[in-house]
PyMOL Python script that loads the backbone (N, CA, C, O; Angstrom):
from pymol import cmd

cmd.read_pdbstr("""\
ATOM      1  N   MET A   1       7.122 -15.365  33.791  1.00  0.00           N
ATOM      2  CA  MET A   1       5.992 -14.940  32.999  1.00  0.00           C
ATOM      3  C   MET A   1       4.906 -14.423  33.953  1.00  0.00           C
ATOM      4  O   MET A   1       4.609 -15.059  34.964  1.00  0.00           O
ATOM      5  N   LYS A   2       4.328 -13.286  33.631  1.00  0.00           N
ATOM      6  CA  LYS A   2       3.309 -12.692  34.484  1.00  0.00           C
ATOM      7  C   LYS A   2       2.006 -13.478  34.384  1.00  0.00           C
ATOM      8  O   LYS A   2       1.683 -14.033  33.334  1.00  0.00           O
ATOM      9  N   GLU A   3       1.286 -13.517  35.455  1.00  0.00           N
ATOM     10  CA  GLU A   3       0.002 -14.204  35.499  1.00  0.00           C
ATOM     11  C   GLU A   3      -1.114 -13.293  34.986  1.00  0.00           C
ATOM     12  O   GLU A   3      -1.058 -12.077  35.171  1.00  0.00           O
ATOM     13  N   LYS A   4      -2.105 -13.865  34.357  1.00  0.00           N
ATOM     14  CA  LYS A   4      -3.363 -13.219  33.952  1.00  0.00           C
ATOM     15  C   LYS A   4      -3.201 -12.071  32.955  1.00  0.00           C
ATOM     16  O   LYS A   4      -4.071 -11.202  32.892  1.00  0.00           O
ATOM     17  N   ILE A   5      -2.108 -12.038  32.168  1.00  0.00           N
ATOM     18  CA  ILE A   5      -1.994 -10.993  31.142  1.00  0.00           C
ATOM     19  C   ILE A   5      -2.046 -11.585  29.743  1.00  0.00           C
ATOM     20  O   ILE A   5      -2.170 -10.850  28.763  1.00  0.00           O
ATOM     21  N   HIS A   6      -1.954 -12.898  29.640  1.00  0.00           N
ATOM     22  CA  HIS A   6      -1.925 -13.542  28.342  1.00  0.00           C
ATOM     23  C   HIS A   6      -3.320 -14.031  27.959  1.00  0.00           C
ATOM     24  O   HIS A   6      -4.076 -14.466  28.828  1.00  0.00           O
ATOM     25  N   PRO A   7      -3.675 -13.965  26.667  1.00  0.00           N
ATOM     26  CA  PRO A   7      -4.989 -14.449  26.243  1.00  0.00           C
ATOM     27  C   PRO A   7      -5.075 -15.969  26.350  1.00  0.00           C
ATOM     28  O   PRO A   7      -4.058 -16.659  26.416  1.00  0.00           O
ATOM     29  N   THR A   8      -6.288 -16.468  26.367  1.00  0.00           N
ATOM     30  CA  THR A   8      -6.521 -17.907  26.442  1.00  0.00           C
ATOM     31  C   THR A   8      -6.079 -18.554  25.138  1.00  0.00           C
ATOM     32  O   THR A   8      -6.398 -18.061  24.056  1.00  0.00           O
ATOM     33  N   TRP A   9      -5.341 -19.660  25.240  1.00  0.00           N
ATOM     34  CA  TRP A   9      -4.836 -20.376  24.073  1.00  0.00           C
ATOM     35  C   TRP A   9      -5.713 -21.586  23.812  1.00  0.00           C
ATOM     36  O   TRP A   9      -5.924 -22.415  24.697  1.00  0.00           O
ATOM     37  N   PHE A  10      -6.228 -21.684  22.581  1.00  0.00           N
ATOM     38  CA  PHE A  10      -7.032 -22.825  22.175  1.00  0.00           C
ATOM     39  C   PHE A  10      -6.201 -23.673  21.212  1.00  0.00           C
ATOM     40  O   PHE A  10      -6.016 -23.277  20.061  1.00  0.00           O
ATOM     41  N   PRO A  11      -5.702 -24.812  21.644  1.00  0.00           N
ATOM     42  CA  PRO A  11      -4.869 -25.636  20.768  1.00  0.00           C
ATOM     43  C   PRO A  11      -5.667 -26.325  19.664  1.00  0.00           C
ATOM     44  O   PRO A  11      -5.090 -26.823  18.698  1.00  0.00           O
ATOM     45  N   ASP A  12      -6.978 -26.354  19.803  1.00  0.00           N
ATOM     46  CA  ASP A  12      -7.822 -27.011  18.796  1.00  0.00           C
ATOM     47  C   ASP A  12      -8.829 -26.032  18.191  1.00  0.00           C
ATOM     48  O   ASP A  12     -10.013 -26.354  18.088  1.00  0.00           O
ATOM     49  N   ALA A  13      -8.380 -24.855  17.794  1.00  0.00           N
ATOM     50  CA  ALA A  13      -9.252 -23.855  17.176  1.00  0.00           C
ATOM     51  C   ALA A  13      -9.637 -24.321  15.771  1.00  0.00           C
ATOM     52  O   ALA A  13      -8.797 -24.819  15.022  1.00  0.00           O
ATOM     53  N   HIS A  14     -10.896 -24.157  15.429  1.00  0.00           N
ATOM     54  CA  HIS A  14     -11.404 -24.598  14.130  1.00  0.00           C
ATOM     55  C   HIS A  14     -11.423 -23.421  13.155  1.00  0.00           C
ATOM     56  O   HIS A  14     -11.932 -22.345  13.471  1.00  0.00           O
ATOM     57  N   VAL A  15     -10.865 -23.644  11.976  1.00  0.00           N
ATOM     58  CA  VAL A  15     -10.830 -22.629  10.921  1.00  0.00           C
ATOM     59  C   VAL A  15     -11.798 -23.070   9.830  1.00  0.00           C
ATOM     60  O   VAL A  15     -11.703 -24.189   9.327  1.00  0.00           O
ATOM     61  N   HIS A  16     -12.734 -22.186   9.463  1.00  0.00           N
ATOM     62  CA  HIS A  16     -13.734 -22.466   8.433  1.00  0.00           C
ATOM     63  C   HIS A  16     -13.494 -21.522   7.266  1.00  0.00           C
ATOM     64  O   HIS A  16     -13.486 -20.303   7.436  1.00  0.00           O
ATOM     65  N   CYS A  17     -13.299 -22.088   6.081  1.00  0.00           N
ATOM     66  CA  CYS A  17     -13.065 -21.283   4.882  1.00  0.00           C
ATOM     67  C   CYS A  17     -14.365 -21.124   4.101  1.00  0.00           C
ATOM     68  O   CYS A  17     -15.285 -21.929   4.250  1.00  0.00           O
ATOM     69  N   ALA A  18     -14.442 -20.088   3.271  1.00  0.00           N
ATOM     70  CA  ALA A  18     -15.624 -19.847   2.437  1.00  0.00           C
ATOM     71  C   ALA A  18     -15.810 -20.954   1.402  1.00  0.00           C
ATOM     72  O   ALA A  18     -16.924 -21.174   0.927  1.00  0.00           O
ATOM     73  N   CYS A  19     -14.721 -21.659   1.044  1.00  0.00           N
ATOM     74  CA  CYS A  19     -14.824 -22.742   0.064  1.00  0.00           C
ATOM     75  C   CYS A  19     -15.382 -24.022   0.675  1.00  0.00           C
ATOM     76  O   CYS A  19     -15.675 -24.974  -0.048  1.00  0.00           O
ATOM     77  N   GLY A  20     -15.533 -24.056   1.998  1.00  0.00           N
ATOM     78  CA  GLY A  20     -16.078 -25.229   2.671  1.00  0.00           C
ATOM     79  C   GLY A  20     -15.021 -26.062   3.386  1.00  0.00           C
ATOM     80  O   GLY A  20     -15.362 -26.971   4.144  1.00  0.00           O
ATOM     81  N   HIS A  21     -13.766 -25.770   3.161  1.00  0.00           N
ATOM     82  CA  HIS A  21     -12.677 -26.510   3.795  1.00  0.00           C
ATOM     83  C   HIS A  21     -12.554 -26.091   5.260  1.00  0.00           C
ATOM     84  O   HIS A  21     -12.631 -24.901   5.568  1.00  0.00           O
ATOM     85  N   THR A  22     -12.364 -27.045   6.158  1.00  0.00           N
ATOM     86  CA  THR A  22     -12.148 -26.753   7.567  1.00  0.00           C
ATOM     87  C   THR A  22     -10.900 -27.479   8.041  1.00  0.00           C
ATOM     88  O   THR A  22     -10.576 -28.565   7.560  1.00  0.00           O
ATOM     89  N   PHE A  23     -10.211 -26.871   8.979  1.00  0.00           N
ATOM     90  CA  PHE A  23      -9.050 -27.516   9.579  1.00  0.00           C
ATOM     91  C   PHE A  23      -8.866 -26.973  10.987  1.00  0.00           C
ATOM     92  O   PHE A  23      -9.508 -25.997  11.376  1.00  0.00           O
ATOM     93  N   THR A  24      -7.987 -27.608  11.745  1.00  0.00           N
ATOM     94  CA  THR A  24      -7.753 -27.256  13.137  1.00  0.00           C
ATOM     95  C   THR A  24      -6.340 -26.718  13.292  1.00  0.00           C
ATOM     96  O   THR A  24      -5.396 -27.229  12.689  1.00  0.00           O
ATOM     97  N   THR A  25      -6.208 -25.673  14.113  1.00  0.00           N
ATOM     98  CA  THR A  25      -4.906 -25.080  14.395  1.00  0.00           C
ATOM     99  C   THR A  25      -4.941 -24.506  15.802  1.00  0.00           C
ATOM    100  O   THR A  25      -5.988 -24.540  16.448  1.00  0.00           O
ATOM    101  N   GLY A  26      -3.854 -23.994  16.279  1.00  0.00           N
ATOM    102  CA  GLY A  26      -3.822 -23.333  17.569  1.00  0.00           C
ATOM    103  C   GLY A  26      -4.012 -21.841  17.402  1.00  0.00           C
ATOM    104  O   GLY A  26      -3.446 -21.236  16.491  1.00  0.00           O
ATOM    105  N   SER A  27      -4.811 -21.240  18.283  1.00  0.00           N
ATOM    106  CA  SER A  27      -5.090 -19.814  18.172  1.00  0.00           C
ATOM    107  C   SER A  27      -5.654 -19.289  19.483  1.00  0.00           C
ATOM    108  O   SER A  27      -6.004 -20.058  20.378  1.00  0.00           O
ATOM    109  N   THR A  28      -5.735 -17.977  19.580  1.00  0.00           N
ATOM    110  CA  THR A  28      -6.378 -17.358  20.734  1.00  0.00           C
ATOM    111  C   THR A  28      -7.879 -17.205  20.511  1.00  0.00           C
ATOM    112  O   THR A  28      -8.596 -16.773  21.413  1.00  0.00           O
ATOM    113  N   LEU A  29      -8.359 -17.555  19.319  1.00  0.00           N
ATOM    114  CA  LEU A  29      -9.791 -17.566  19.002  1.00  0.00           C
ATOM    115  C   LEU A  29     -10.255 -19.002  18.860  1.00  0.00           C
ATOM    116  O   LEU A  29      -9.533 -19.828  18.302  1.00  0.00           O
ATOM    117  N   LYS A  30     -11.442 -19.317  19.350  1.00  0.00           N
ATOM    118  CA  LYS A  30     -11.956 -20.692  19.293  1.00  0.00           C
ATOM    119  C   LYS A  30     -12.382 -21.070  17.874  1.00  0.00           C
ATOM    120  O   LYS A  30     -12.071 -22.168  17.412  1.00  0.00           O
ATOM    121  N   ASP A  31     -13.094 -20.169  17.171  1.00  0.00           N
ATOM    122  CA  ASP A  31     -13.547 -20.393  15.798  1.00  0.00           C
ATOM    123  C   ASP A  31     -13.086 -19.227  14.929  1.00  0.00           C
ATOM    124  O   ASP A  31     -13.216 -18.062  15.306  1.00  0.00           O
ATOM    125  N   ILE A  32     -12.547 -19.563  13.763  1.00  0.00           N
ATOM    126  CA  ILE A  32     -12.038 -18.554  12.839  1.00  0.00           C
ATOM    127  C   ILE A  32     -12.683 -18.773  11.479  1.00  0.00           C
ATOM    128  O   ILE A  32     -12.733 -19.902  10.990  1.00  0.00           O
ATOM    129  N   SER A  33     -13.181 -17.695  10.861  1.00  0.00           N
ATOM    130  CA  SER A  33     -13.745 -17.761   9.510  1.00  0.00           C
ATOM    131  C   SER A  33     -12.836 -16.983   8.570  1.00  0.00           C
ATOM    132  O   SER A  33     -12.487 -15.834   8.840  1.00  0.00           O
ATOM    133  N   VAL A  34     -12.453 -17.616   7.462  1.00  0.00           N
ATOM    134  CA  VAL A  34     -11.590 -16.974   6.473  1.00  0.00           C
ATOM    135  C   VAL A  34     -12.218 -17.105   5.089  1.00  0.00           C
ATOM    136  O   VAL A  34     -13.040 -17.993   4.861  1.00  0.00           O
ATOM    137  N   GLU A  35     -11.834 -16.222   4.164  1.00  0.00           N
ATOM    138  CA  GLU A  35     -12.358 -16.282   2.804  1.00  0.00           C
ATOM    139  C   GLU A  35     -11.498 -17.154   1.900  1.00  0.00           C
ATOM    140  O   GLU A  35     -12.012 -17.783   0.975  1.00  0.00           O
ATOM    141  N   VAL A  36     -10.183 -17.198   2.160  1.00  0.00           N
ATOM    142  CA  VAL A  36      -9.264 -17.958   1.318  1.00  0.00           C
ATOM    143  C   VAL A  36      -8.358 -18.788   2.219  1.00  0.00           C
ATOM    144  O   VAL A  36      -7.846 -18.293   3.223  1.00  0.00           O
ATOM    145  N   CYS A  37      -8.166 -20.043   1.857  1.00  0.00           N
ATOM    146  CA  CYS A  37      -7.275 -20.922   2.615  1.00  0.00           C
ATOM    147  C   CYS A  37      -6.348 -21.645   1.645  1.00  0.00           C
ATOM    148  O   CYS A  37      -6.387 -21.395   0.440  1.00  0.00           O
ATOM    149  N   SER A  38      -5.525 -22.529   2.163  1.00  0.00           N
ATOM    150  CA  SER A  38      -4.574 -23.237   1.308  1.00  0.00           C
ATOM    151  C   SER A  38      -5.269 -24.190   0.340  1.00  0.00           C
ATOM    152  O   SER A  38      -4.674 -24.589  -0.661  1.00  0.00           O
ATOM    153  N   ALA A  39      -6.513 -24.561   0.620  1.00  0.00           N
ATOM    154  CA  ALA A  39      -7.243 -25.462  -0.269  1.00  0.00           C
ATOM    155  C   ALA A  39      -7.805 -24.738  -1.494  1.00  0.00           C
ATOM    156  O   ALA A  39      -8.087 -25.373  -2.510  1.00  0.00           O
ATOM    157  N   CYS A  40      -7.968 -23.419  -1.406  1.00  0.00           N
ATOM    158  CA  CYS A  40      -8.566 -22.690  -2.527  1.00  0.00           C
ATOM    159  C   CYS A  40      -7.692 -21.540  -3.036  1.00  0.00           C
ATOM    160  O   CYS A  40      -8.045 -20.911  -4.034  1.00  0.00           O
ATOM    161  N   HIS A  41      -6.577 -21.250  -2.391  1.00  0.00           N
ATOM    162  CA  HIS A  41      -5.706 -20.158  -2.831  1.00  0.00           C
ATOM    163  C   HIS A  41      -4.937 -20.584  -4.086  1.00  0.00           C
ATOM    164  O   HIS A  41      -4.378 -21.680  -4.116  1.00  0.00           O
ATOM    165  N   PRO A  42      -4.899 -19.734  -5.125  1.00  0.00           N
ATOM    166  CA  PRO A  42      -4.229 -20.094  -6.384  1.00  0.00           C
ATOM    167  C   PRO A  42      -2.745 -20.437  -6.224  1.00  0.00           C
ATOM    168  O   PRO A  42      -2.215 -21.232  -7.000  1.00  0.00           O
ATOM    169  N   LEU A  43      -2.074 -19.856  -5.244  1.00  0.00           N
ATOM    170  CA  LEU A  43      -0.669 -20.162  -5.039  1.00  0.00           C
ATOM    171  C   LEU A  43      -0.483 -21.635  -4.670  1.00  0.00           C
ATOM    172  O   LEU A  43       0.481 -22.268  -5.101  1.00  0.00           O
ATOM    173  N   PHE A  44      -1.393 -22.170  -3.885  1.00  0.00           N
ATOM    174  CA  PHE A  44      -1.286 -23.551  -3.439  1.00  0.00           C
ATOM    175  C   PHE A  44      -1.927 -24.538  -4.410  1.00  0.00           C
ATOM    176  O   PHE A  44      -1.464 -25.672  -4.533  1.00  0.00           O
ATOM    177  N   THR A  45      -2.995 -24.116  -5.105  1.00  0.00           N
ATOM    178  CA  THR A  45      -3.710 -25.036  -5.991  1.00  0.00           C
ATOM    179  C   THR A  45      -3.140 -25.044  -7.406  1.00  0.00           C
ATOM    180  O   THR A  45      -3.297 -26.035  -8.119  1.00  0.00           O
ATOM    181  N   GLY A  46      -2.485 -23.968  -7.828  1.00  0.00           N
ATOM    182  CA  GLY A  46      -1.953 -23.883  -9.179  1.00  0.00           C
ATOM    183  C   GLY A  46      -3.008 -23.502 -10.197  1.00  0.00           C
ATOM    184  O   GLY A  46      -2.723 -23.507 -11.394  1.00  0.00           O
ATOM    185  N   GLN A  47      -4.209 -23.173  -9.768  1.00  0.00           N
ATOM    186  CA  GLN A  47      -5.286 -22.769 -10.665  1.00  0.00           C
ATOM    187  C   GLN A  47      -5.603 -21.306 -10.438  1.00  0.00           C
ATOM    188  O   GLN A  47      -5.673 -20.840  -9.301  1.00  0.00           O
ATOM    189  N   GLN A  48      -5.795 -20.586 -11.532  1.00  0.00           N
ATOM    190  CA  GLN A  48      -6.148 -19.186 -11.414  1.00  0.00           C
ATOM    191  C   GLN A  48      -7.657 -19.079 -11.282  1.00  0.00           C
ATOM    192  O   GLN A  48      -8.404 -19.702 -12.036  1.00  0.00           O
ATOM    193  N   LYS A  49      -8.095 -18.287 -10.320  1.00  0.00           N
ATOM    194  CA  LYS A  49      -9.523 -18.129 -10.073  1.00  0.00           C
ATOM    195  C   LYS A  49      -9.750 -16.690  -9.637  1.00  0.00           C
ATOM    196  O   LYS A  49      -9.029 -16.184  -8.777  1.00  0.00           O
ATOM    197  N   PHE A  50     -10.738 -16.027 -10.217  1.00  0.00           N
ATOM    198  CA  PHE A  50     -11.016 -14.644  -9.881  1.00  0.00           C
ATOM    199  C   PHE A  50     -12.059 -14.598  -8.779  1.00  0.00           C
ATOM    200  O   PHE A  50     -13.116 -15.221  -8.884  1.00  0.00           O
ATOM    201  N   LEU A  51     -11.756 -13.855  -7.717  1.00  0.00           N
ATOM    202  CA  LEU A  51     -12.674 -13.700  -6.602  1.00  0.00           C
ATOM    203  C   LEU A  51     -13.209 -12.279  -6.593  1.00  0.00           C
ATOM    204  O   LEU A  51     -12.439 -11.323  -6.502  1.00  0.00           O
ATOM    205  N   ASP A  52     -14.487 -12.140  -6.686  1.00  0.00           N
ATOM    206  CA  ASP A  52     -15.130 -10.847  -6.547  1.00  0.00           C
ATOM    207  C   ASP A  52     -16.339 -11.072  -5.657  1.00  0.00           C
ATOM    208  O   ASP A  52     -17.482 -10.915  -6.085  1.00  0.00           O
ATOM    209  N   THR A  53     -16.069 -11.443  -4.410  1.00  0.00           N
ATOM    210  CA  THR A  53     -17.131 -11.844  -3.508  1.00  0.00           C
ATOM    211  C   THR A  53     -18.090 -10.713  -3.185  1.00  0.00           C
ATOM    212  O   THR A  53     -19.286 -10.942  -3.007  1.00  0.00           O
ATOM    213  N   ALA A  54     -17.579  -9.512  -3.108  1.00  0.00           N
ATOM    214  CA  ALA A  54     -18.425  -8.395  -2.732  1.00  0.00           C
ATOM    215  C   ALA A  54     -18.989  -7.656  -3.937  1.00  0.00           C
ATOM    216  O   ALA A  54     -19.737  -6.695  -3.758  1.00  0.00           O
ATOM    217  N   GLY A  55     -18.660  -8.068  -5.156  1.00  0.00           N
ATOM    218  CA  GLY A  55     -19.132  -7.372  -6.340  1.00  0.00           C
ATOM    219  C   GLY A  55     -18.537  -5.979  -6.436  1.00  0.00           C
ATOM    220  O   GLY A  55     -19.198  -5.045  -6.890  1.00  0.00           O
ATOM    221  N   ARG A  56     -17.290  -5.839  -6.010  1.00  0.00           N
ATOM    222  CA  ARG A  56     -16.657  -4.524  -5.933  1.00  0.00           C
ATOM    223  C   ARG A  56     -16.539  -3.870  -7.302  1.00  0.00           C
ATOM    224  O   ARG A  56     -16.724  -2.660  -7.431  1.00  0.00           O
ATOM    225  N   VAL A  57     -16.234  -4.656  -8.316  1.00  0.00           N
ATOM    226  CA  VAL A  57     -16.085  -4.092  -9.661  1.00  0.00           C
ATOM    227  C   VAL A  57     -17.427  -3.564 -10.147  1.00  0.00           C
ATOM    228  O   VAL A  57     -17.497  -2.471 -10.709  1.00  0.00           O
ATOM    229  N   ASP A  58     -18.492  -4.330  -9.937  1.00  0.00           N
ATOM    230  CA  ASP A  58     -19.822  -3.892 -10.352  1.00  0.00           C
ATOM    231  C   ASP A  58     -20.245  -2.631  -9.607  1.00  0.00           C
ATOM    232  O   ASP A  58     -20.809  -1.714 -10.205  1.00  0.00           O
ATOM    233  N   LYS A  59     -19.976  -2.582  -8.304  1.00  0.00           N
ATOM    234  CA  LYS A  59     -20.326  -1.400  -7.528  1.00  0.00           C
ATOM    235  C   LYS A  59     -19.569  -0.174  -8.031  1.00  0.00           C
ATOM    236  O   LYS A  59     -20.137   0.913  -8.138  1.00  0.00           O
ATOM    237  N   PHE A  60     -18.284  -0.355  -8.339  1.00  0.00           N
ATOM    238  CA  PHE A  60     -17.487   0.752  -8.863  1.00  0.00           C
ATOM    239  C   PHE A  60     -18.052   1.230 -10.198  1.00  0.00           C
ATOM    240  O   PHE A  60     -18.194   2.433 -10.416  1.00  0.00           O
ATOM    241  N   ASN A  61     -18.375   0.296 -11.091  1.00  0.00           N
ATOM    242  CA  ASN A  61     -18.929   0.669 -12.398  1.00  0.00           C
ATOM    243  C   ASN A  61     -20.256   1.394 -12.250  1.00  0.00           C
ATOM    244  O   ASN A  61     -20.530   2.334 -12.995  1.00  0.00           O
ATOM    245  N   GLN A  62     -21.084   0.973 -11.300  1.00  0.00           N
ATOM    246  CA  GLN A  62     -22.359   1.650 -11.076  1.00  0.00           C
ATOM    247  C   GLN A  62     -22.137   3.079 -10.576  1.00  0.00           C
ATOM    248  O   GLN A  62     -22.818   4.006 -11.016  1.00  0.00           O
ATOM    249  N   ARG A  63     -21.178   3.255  -9.652  1.00  0.00           N
ATOM    250  CA  ARG A  63     -20.890   4.601  -9.150  1.00  0.00           C
ATOM    251  C   ARG A  63     -20.375   5.504 -10.263  1.00  0.00           C
ATOM    252  O   ARG A  63     -20.745   6.676 -10.339  1.00  0.00           O
ATOM    253  N   MET A  64     -19.520   4.959 -11.126  1.00  0.00           N
ATOM    254  CA  MET A  64     -18.984   5.755 -12.228  1.00  0.00           C
ATOM    255  C   MET A  64     -20.078   6.131 -13.210  1.00  0.00           C
ATOM    256  O   MET A  64     -20.108   7.260 -13.699  1.00  0.00           O
ATOM    257  N   ALA A  65     -20.978   5.201 -13.507  1.00  0.00           N
ATOM    258  CA  ALA A  65     -22.082   5.493 -14.423  1.00  0.00           C
ATOM    259  C   ALA A  65     -22.999   6.563 -13.833  1.00  0.00           C
ATOM    260  O   ALA A  65     -23.460   7.450 -14.552  1.00  0.00           O
ATOM    261  N   ALA A  66     -23.265   6.483 -12.532  1.00  0.00           N
ATOM    262  CA  ALA A  66     -24.115   7.482 -11.888  1.00  0.00           C
ATOM    263  C   ALA A  66     -23.444   8.851 -11.909  1.00  0.00           C
ATOM    264  O   ALA A  66     -24.108   9.863 -12.135  1.00  0.00           O
ATOM    265  N   ALA A  67     -22.139   8.890 -11.678  1.00  0.00           N
ATOM    266  CA  ALA A  67     -21.416  10.168 -11.705  1.00  0.00           C
ATOM    267  C   ALA A  67     -21.425  10.761 -13.107  1.00  0.00           C
ATOM    268  O   ALA A  67     -21.605  11.969 -13.264  1.00  0.00           O
ATOM    269  N   GLU A  68     -21.234   9.937 -14.119  1.00  0.00           N
ATOM    270  CA  GLU A  68     -21.268  10.427 -15.502  1.00  0.00           C
ATOM    271  C   GLU A  68     -22.646  10.942 -15.865  1.00  0.00           C
ATOM    272  O   GLU A  68     -22.771  11.942 -16.572  1.00  0.00           O
ATOM    273  N   GLN A  69     -23.690  10.263 -15.386  1.00  0.00           N
ATOM    274  CA  GLN A  69     -25.058  10.694 -15.673  1.00  0.00           C
ATOM    275  C   GLN A  69     -25.332  12.047 -15.004  1.00  0.00           C
ATOM    276  O   GLN A  69     -25.935  12.929 -15.614  1.00  0.00           O
ATOM    277  N   LYS A  70     -24.890  12.211 -13.753  1.00  0.00           N
ATOM    278  CA  LYS A  70     -25.084  13.491 -13.069  1.00  0.00           C
ATOM    279  C   LYS A  70     -24.355  14.610 -13.801  1.00  0.00           C
ATOM    280  O   LYS A  70     -24.881  15.715 -13.934  1.00  0.00           O
ATOM    281  N   LYS A  71     -23.146  14.326 -14.274  1.00  0.00           N
ATOM    282  CA  LYS A  71     -22.370  15.327 -15.004  1.00  0.00           C
ATOM    283  C   LYS A  71     -23.071  15.700 -16.305  1.00  0.00           C
ATOM    284  O   LYS A  71     -23.108  16.873 -16.678  1.00  0.00           O
ATOM    285  N   ALA A  72     -23.624  14.709 -16.996  1.00  0.00           N
ATOM    286  CA  ALA A  72     -24.336  14.982 -18.246  1.00  0.00           C
ATOM    287  C   ALA A  72     -25.583  15.824 -17.982  1.00  0.00           C
ATOM    288  O   ALA A  72     -25.895  16.731 -18.753  1.00  0.00           O
ATOM    289  N   GLU A  73     -26.296  15.526 -16.897  1.00  0.00           N
ATOM    290  CA  GLU A  73     -27.491  16.305 -16.558  1.00  0.00           C
ATOM    291  C   GLU A  73     -27.119  17.740 -16.203  1.00  0.00           C
ATOM    292  O   GLU A  73     -27.811  18.679 -16.596  1.00  0.00           O
ATOM    293  N   ALA A  74     -26.020  17.910 -15.458  1.00  0.00           N
ATOM    294  CA  ALA A  74     -25.574  19.258 -15.096  1.00  0.00           C
ATOM    295  C   ALA A  74     -25.160  20.032 -16.342  1.00  0.00           C
ATOM    296  O   ALA A  74     -25.474  21.216 -16.467  1.00  0.00           O
ATOM    297  N   ASP A  75     -24.464  19.382 -17.255  1.00  0.00           N
ATOM    298  CA  ASP A  75     -24.067  20.036 -18.503  1.00  0.00           C
ATOM    299  C   ASP A  75     -25.284  20.442 -19.325  1.00  0.00           C
ATOM    300  O   ASP A  75     -25.299  21.510 -19.936  1.00  0.00           O
ATOM    301  N   GLU A  76     -26.300  19.588 -19.339  1.00  0.00           N
ATOM    302  CA  GLU A  76     -27.537  19.885 -20.072  1.00  0.00           C
ATOM    303  C   GLU A  76     -28.246  21.092 -19.460  1.00  0.00           C
ATOM    304  O   GLU A  76     -28.740  21.954 -20.187  1.00  0.00           O
ATOM    305  N   ARG A  77     -28.299  21.160 -18.121  1.00  0.00           N
ATOM    306  CA  ARG A  77     -28.930  22.309 -17.462  1.00  0.00           C
ATOM    307  C   ARG A  77     -28.162  23.593 -17.777  1.00  0.00           C
ATOM    308  O   ARG A  77     -28.768  24.635 -18.028  1.00  0.00           O
ATOM    309  N   LYS A  78     -26.822  23.517 -17.763  1.00  0.00           N
ATOM    310  CA  LYS A  78     -26.014  24.696 -18.091  1.00  0.00           C
ATOM    311  C   LYS A  78     -26.259  25.141 -19.525  1.00  0.00           C
ATOM    312  O   LYS A  78     -26.350  26.338 -19.799  1.00  0.00           O
ATOM    313  N   ARG A  79     -26.366  24.175 -20.449  1.00  0.00           N
ATOM    314  CA  ARG A  79     -26.600  24.509 -21.854  1.00  0.00           C
ATOM    315  C   ARG A  79     -27.949  25.192 -22.027  1.00  0.00           C
ATOM    316  O   ARG A  79     -28.057  26.188 -22.742  1.00  0.00           O
ATOM    317  N   LYS A  80     -28.993  24.652 -21.365  1.00  0.00           N
ATOM    318  CA  LYS A  80     -30.328  25.249 -21.471  1.00  0.00           C
ATOM    319  C   LYS A  80     -30.361  26.645 -20.866  1.00  0.00           C
ATOM    320  O   LYS A  80     -31.007  27.548 -21.398  1.00  0.00           O
ATOM    321  N   LYS A  81     -29.655  26.814 -19.745  1.00  0.00           N
ATOM    322  CA  LYS A  81     -29.620  28.130 -19.107  1.00  0.00           C
ATOM    323  C   LYS A  81     -28.897  29.138 -20.012  1.00  0.00           C
ATOM    324  O   LYS A  81     -29.312  30.290 -20.131  1.00  0.00           O
ATOM    325  N   ALA A  82     -27.821  28.686 -20.638  1.00  0.00           N
ATOM    326  CA  ALA A  82     -27.073  29.571 -21.535  1.00  0.00           C
ATOM    327  C   ALA A  82     -27.938  29.928 -22.744  1.00  0.00           C
ATOM    328  O   ALA A  82     -27.885  31.067 -23.208  1.00  0.00           O
ATOM    329  N   GLU A  83     -28.725  29.000 -23.262  1.00  0.00           N
ATOM    330  CA  GLU A  83     -29.623  29.295 -24.395  1.00  0.00           C
ATOM    331  C   GLU A  83     -30.689  30.278 -23.994  1.00  0.00           C
ATOM    332  O   GLU A  83     -31.046  31.166 -24.768  1.00  0.00           O
ATOM    333  N   ALA A  84     -31.216  30.125 -22.755  1.00  0.00           N
ATOM    334  CA  ALA A  84     -32.260  31.043 -22.284  1.00  0.00           C
ATOM    335  C   ALA A  84     -31.716  32.456 -22.133  1.00  0.00           C
ATOM    336  O   ALA A  84     -32.390  33.430 -22.470  1.00  0.00           O
ATOM    337  N   VAL A  85     -30.485  32.560 -21.622  1.00  0.00           N
ATOM    338  CA  VAL A  85     -29.858  33.871 -21.460  1.00  0.00           C
ATOM    339  C   VAL A  85     -29.591  34.478 -22.841  1.00  0.00           C
ATOM    340  O   VAL A  85     -29.780  35.680 -23.027  1.00  0.00           O
ATOM    341  N   ALA A  86     -29.159  33.677 -23.801  1.00  0.00           N
ATOM    342  CA  ALA A  86     -28.888  34.170 -25.143  1.00  0.00           C
ATOM    343  C   ALA A  86     -30.184  34.595 -25.840  1.00  0.00           C
ATOM    344  O   ALA A  86     -30.180  35.548 -26.620  1.00  0.00           O
ATOM    345  N   ALA A  87     -31.283  33.903 -25.569  1.00  0.00           N
ATOM    346  CA  ALA A  87     -32.558  34.236 -26.185  1.00  0.00           C
ATOM    347  C   ALA A  87     -33.111  35.553 -25.635  1.00  0.00           C
ATOM    348  O   ALA A  87     -33.789  36.288 -26.354  1.00  0.00           O
ATOM    349  N   GLU A  88     -32.828  35.854 -24.371  1.00  0.00           N
ATOM    350  CA  GLU A  88     -33.317  37.092 -23.759  1.00  0.00           C
ATOM    351  C   GLU A  88     -32.555  38.300 -24.313  1.00  0.00           C
ATOM    352  O   GLU A  88     -33.089  39.407 -24.385  1.00  0.00           O
ATOM    353  N   ALA A  89     -31.327  38.071 -24.693  1.00  0.00           N
ATOM    354  CA  ALA A  89     -30.497  39.206 -25.143  1.00  0.00           C
ATOM    355  C   ALA A  89     -30.793  39.612 -26.546  1.00  0.00           C
ATOM    356  O   ALA A  89     -30.179  40.547 -27.061  1.00  0.00           O
TER     357      ALA A  89
END
""", "prot")
cmd.dss("prot")
cmd.show_as("cartoon", "prot")
cmd.util.cbc("prot")
cmd.orient("prot")
């Protein structure tokens, strides 16, 4: 095995989950933060739980509403411009 090419091994690395559960494992990182662990994952707990930590669905809905509003405003401007052109003729 070559010397000085392998990362440092921490046999007592601490893993911290967003649910508050902590445990120790071996890793090349001293401290690890995770969002889901075996204490809160539905596969291990048998309970279904919806995670939307970043509010991704709400952000998507807001972007879609803003896009629809812009489209409606553009359509309104086109309609008014077409009426103005028709009135001049």
